[in-house]
N, C-alpha and C positions, 0 to 999 in steps of 0.2 A: 507204390501206393498211388492211386488216382487222387487228383486234387479235388477238394471240396468246393462246390460252386458257392460264391462267384469268383474264386481264384481262376485266373485266366480270362475273365471277361475283358474284351478288348475295347477300352474306352475310346481310343483313337478311331477305331472302326465305327463305333456308335456316332462319334462326332462327324465323321465323313459322310454318314448316312442322314445327317441333319438333326440328330439329337443334341440338345443343349442342357447342361445341368441347371437345376433349380437352386438359386442362392439360398443360403441359410437365413432364416428370419427368427429362429428361436435358439437362444444360447443358454444352455443349462450349465450353471456354474456350481461346482462342488465346493461350496464356501467352507464347509467343515466335513472332514472325512470320517468322523466317528459318530456314534449314536448313543443316547442314554437308555434306549430300549434294546431288547433282545428278541425281536419278533421271530417266530418259528419259520416263517416263509421268506425272510428277507433275501433278495437276490444278491445284495452287496456282500453280506457277511456269511451266509449259510450255504451258498451254492457253489458252482464250479470255480469261479474266478476269485482268487484271494489276494489280488494285488493291493487291496486297501492296507494290508499289513505293512507294506514297504513304503507307503506314501506319507507325506507330512499330514498332521491332523488338520491344519488350517491353511487356507490359501493366503499367502503373505500379501501385505499391502502393495509391495513392489510388483508382484505378479499380477495383482488386480489391475494395476495401472497399464501393464502390457496388454492384458485382455481387453481393457477398455479401448485402447488404441487399435487393436485388431478388429474389434467389432465396428468401430468407426471406419476403418479402412474398407471392410467388407461392404458396409452400407453405402459408402461412396462409390466403390467399384461397380455396384449393381443398381445404383440410383434408388435405393430403398427409401420409402417414406416412413416406415415404422419397423421396429424390431421388438422382440419380446425376450426379456431376461428372466430366467427361472432360478431362484436361489434354492439350492438343494443340498443334500448330504448323502449319507449320514443324517444328522439333525442340524439344519442350518442355524437354529437359534442357540446352539451351544457356543457360538461365537459371541453371543450377546447381540443386541440389535444394531449397535453403532457400526461395526464393520459392514453390515449389509447396507445400511444407509449410505456410508461412505463409498461403497462400491458402486451403488446406483448413481450417486452424484458424479463420480469419475466418468462413468459411461455416458451420462447425459452431457457432461462438459466436453467429452471427446468427440461426440458425433456432431454433424452439422445441425444447425438450428432447426431445419425443416424436418428432421427425423424425430418421430415420436418414439420414446422408449417406454414401453409398458413393462411392468415388473410384477412378479408373484413370488411369494415364499411358500414352498411346500414343506409343511412341518407335521410332526406327530402330535402337536398340540399341547404337550405337557408343560412347556416352558413359556406359554403365553402369559403376558401380564398387561395391565393397563398402560404402564410406561412404554412397553414395547409396541403396543398397538398405537399409542400416540405418535411415536416416531414413524411407524410404517404408514399410518394414515396421512401424515403431513406430506409425504412424498407420493401418495397414491399407490403404495405397494399393496397388492391384494394378497390374501392369505387363504391357502387351501390346507385342509386338515384330513388326516387319515383316521377313519373310524369304521370299525367292522361290526356294525349292528348294535345289539343291546349289550349290557354289561357282561353277561355270561359268554356270548360269542366273541366279543372283543378281547376280554381278558384271557381267554383260552390261548390266543395266539400273539397278542400284542402286550407283552409284559416286560417288566424290568429284569435285570440279570438274576435278581434274587427270587424271581418267580412271582412277585407281587404284580397284580394287574394294573394297567395304566388308565382304565376307563374313567375313574373318578377325576384324575388330573386332566384328562382330555375334555371331559364334560365341563369342568370348571373353565378351561380355556375357551371352549365353544360358547359358553354363556356370555363371556366377555365379548367375543367376536360378534355374536348375534346383535349386540347393541351398536355395531358399526357396519350396517349393510353395504355401505359404499365400497368396503374392502373385503367383504366376505365372498370368497371365490367359490366355495363349495366343499364337498366331501368326496374323498376317495375311499372305496370300500372293496376289499377283495372277497370274492365269492367263496363261501364255505357250504358245501352240499349238506353238511350236518346241521346247518342253521335253517330254520323255517324261512322261506323266502319272503312271505308277507310280513311276518313279525320283524324280520331284518329291515325291510323297507320302512315300515312304520316306526321302528326305533330310530332310523336316520331322520325321518320326517320331524321328529320331536325337536330337532335343532334347527328347523326352518331353513334348510340349505337352499340357496338359489339354484344349485346344480348338484347332482350326484353322478359320480363316475363309477360304474360297476366294472370291476376288473377280473378277468379270468386269471387264475394262478399261473405263474410262469412254469410251463412244462414244455417238453419237446419229445421227439421220437426216441430219445435215448432211454427215458424212464417215465413214460406216461403212467400215472397211477390208475386211471380208468381208460380202458380201450373202448372208446365210444364207437358205436356202429349206428347205421340209420335206424335200427330197431332199439338202440339203447344210447340215448343222448342225454345224460343226466344234467349237464349244465344248461342245455336247451330247456329241459323241463323246468329247472329252477328259474331261469330267466323269463320263460313264457308266463309263469305264475306271477312274477313281478310285473311284467309288461301288461298283462290283462288287468291287474289291480290298478296300475298307474294310468293306463290308457282309458280305462272305463270309469275313472273318477268323474264326478259331475263338474268339477273345475280343475284346472291344472294346479297341482300341489307343489310341484318342483319340475325342473328339467332333469331328465336322465340322459346323459350324453350318448351312451351306447345306442339306445333306442332311437334318439333323434338323428344320429348320424346315419343309421340304417335307413330310416324313412326318407331322409334327405337324398340319399343315393337312389332309392327306389323312384323318387320323383324327378330324377335327372340331374341332381346337384352333385357337388364334389364333397369329399369327406374332409373334415378338419382334424382328423386323427389318423394315425397309422394303424389303428386296431382293425379297421375295415376299409374297403375301397382301394382305389389305385392312385390316389393323390400322392405325388412325390414327397418324400421326407424333406423337411426344411429345418430339422433340429440337429444341433451339434453340441457335444458335451466338452467342458474343460474341467479336468480333474484338479485336485488341490496342488499338484506339482506342476501344473501347466500343460500336461499331456492333452492332446486333442483326441477325443474318442467318439465312437458312435453311441447310439442310445445305450444307456447303462443296463437296460433289461437284458442285453446280450451277455451279461455276466452270469446269467443263469445257464448258459449253453456250455461253455468250456473256458479254460484259462486263456486269456488274451483275445477272446472273441470280439471285444469292443475296441481293441487297439487299432490305431491307424499308423503308428510310427512317427507321428507329427507332434510338434510342441510349439506353443504360441510364441516362444522367444525367437526362433529362427524362421518359423513357418506361418504364412498367412492362411486364413481359413479357406481361401480359394484352392490351396493345394489339396485339401480334402475332397473337393468336388471332382477331382480327376481320378479318384481311387475307385477300383472295381467294387469295393464293399459299399461305398456310398452310391455309386451309379446303380447298383443292383436294387436299391431302395427308391430309385427315381424313374425307372424305365417302365413301370406299369406292367402291362400284360407280358412284356418280354421277360419278366423275372419269374413268371409263374410256371409251375409244373404242367406237363401235358394234360393231365386229367383236370387241372384247374382251368386251363384255357378253354376247354370244351364244356365247362359246367354252366348250367342255366343261370346260376346266381353269381357268376364270375365277377362282374363289375361292381356288385354290391359287397360281396364277401372280400374279394381281393386277396384270398388265401389267408386272411387274418393277420395277426401281428407277426412281424418278421421273425423274432426269436422262436416262436412256436412252430416254425416250419423245419427246424434243424433236425437232420438225421445224420449220425456219424457215417462218414464215408461218401455221402453225396452232398452234404452241406445244406443250403437253404432253398434249393429248388424242389420243394416238396409241398404237399397240402399241409395245412395246419394240423397239429395234433388234435385240435378241436373241430376238425372238418365236419363231422356229423352233427355236432352241436350247432355250429354256425349255419349249416344248411337247413336244419330243422327250424331254428329260430327265425331265419330270414323268410322261409315259406309261411310260417305262422303270421308274422307281421305283414307280409305282402297280402295274405288273404284277408286280414282285418282291414287293411287300408283299401283294398279293392272293393270289398263289400260296402264299406262306408262311402266311398266315392261314387259307387253305382247308386246307392240309396239317395245320396245328395243330388245326383244327376236326375233321377226319376222324380224327386220331390220338386 
């Protein structure tokens, strides 16, 4: 059986040709491994990788101290002036707020004084309280919340184990967070083709988010639910409808990260997300048991796809930088399939999110399963930008 790419990628050869790894600047800590919701599309609990079942529920205080020292070690080794810590799960607030606060204090105490440690909690929003927000705001920990549109759309997929929808609890938490704009990071929303795109966008706007991140559902070539073609790109159609509503508004209502990243790339900039573009990954994950892993979205692909075989107790984060699986997400065009390399939107699309490229037997050197959608969306945005820039020039 042939190996799946990037197995066999020769990192030593890449180094000999002048490539150098990009240090990690984002550290995603699985502070709690369980969740109080049972969302239909969750890649941690409902998809291919089920390692959460054998891991501890909570990252222990002793292990947090080791992680803090490893982050400090990595920042010193690469002369970093800032790092970002993402408290994640599961649902991180199941720990209560104190372990999160204590973890950030340990990390800030461990790094050199010149290193700025930014932090965010990514939560489902159901456990937010005034007391929790007081503690988070005191340390400048920002809060991002997952919300999938209006009550009907959200509750259809983001519900408790007994089937009860979570919208009312999330809305309550969001109303508390709206009163603290300094730590309100924004909303994550997974696209549902059955939801009206404009109604979904305007339902999110009701909570005055500073930023919205619209996410494509995690799929790959093993079992795509819609086989998009250039004549049929349903996610592009959905996103284009939202883009035109957002872009055509008389004043900016919020930021939409996906659209802004695409426009930034079209204008010659770099992407700040792995969803598009060719910017090297700078994120590494630490699981509740201390395992060092790649982006946990890879859990949607197959059992063990996110694993590195490393652990924070014996291993430095630098060890992960020499792995083929990490190098593959840092070498840009060299990681793309042949058809992607010759595509006219190559540098903007970047073959999309890495897990969405997976095909059994060949691995990750494939176009995105959303190839047609990305291509159609990018051309639409490019045309709108080009038209407006030409009009501005003539005026």
